[in-house]
N, C-alpha and C positions, 0 to 999 in steps of 0.2 A: 670439033664439037661447038655448037652455037650456045650462046649465053641465054638462059631463060629470063625473060624480061617481065612477064606477068604471071603471078601465081597467087594463091590464097592459102591461108593457114586455117585448117578446119579443126574445130574443137573435137577431141576424141569422145568426150561425153555426149555430144550431139549424135555422132555417127553410130554410137553403140547403144543409144536409148531405144529400148524395145517398144516404147509407146509411140514413137514417131514413125510415120510412113516413110517408105523409101523415097517417095517424091519430095517430101519436106526436107529430108536429109540432102537430096540432090540440089534442091533450091538453096539450102544453106551453103553448100559448097560453091555454087555459082555466085551467091552474094559475097562469100569470102574473097573471091577473086576481084571484086570491085571495091573492097574496103581500103580505107586509109590506115595509117598507123594507130588511129584511135578506134578502129573497128566500125567506122561510120561509112555508109555508102548510100547512093541515091540513084541506082539504075531505074529507068521507067518500067512500068508493068509491060509495055510493048516490047522493050528490050528483053526482059526476062522471058516473055512469051516466045519471042523469036528464037532465043538461044535454046530454050528447053523444048520447043515444039508442043507446048501446052497452051491452052486458052488463057486469056486474062482472068476469067472467073476461077479457073483451076489454080493459077498463081496466087490469086487472092486467098483461096482456101488454104494453100500451103503456108502463106505468110501468117494467116490466122492461127494455124496449127503451131507454128514456131513461136508466136507470141504467147499463146496459151501455155505452152511448155516452159516459157521463160527464157528462151534462147534468142529472142528478138524483141526489141522495143522500137518505138517511133518517137523521134523528137524533131518536130518541124518537118522538113523535107527529108531528113535522114532516117535511114534504118540503122539501128545500132545492134551489132551482134555481140553475144556474150562469148 
């Protein structure tokens, strides 16, 4: 069995929030896999678009949805997950 080297921890509150779209929940999971121990990450919109097969404008909408719900903030270049 091989060792798992990259993974993300997803907040259960986020994935069970009925007010969030499935796409925003999926983006949160992707972002979680890029986070450091302080829950900060900085993948580019292009990277997120490539991974999710969504357009950059769609990714921006999902980020806005997560920010509005309070699950994501921005500090400089970092996205900080709750």
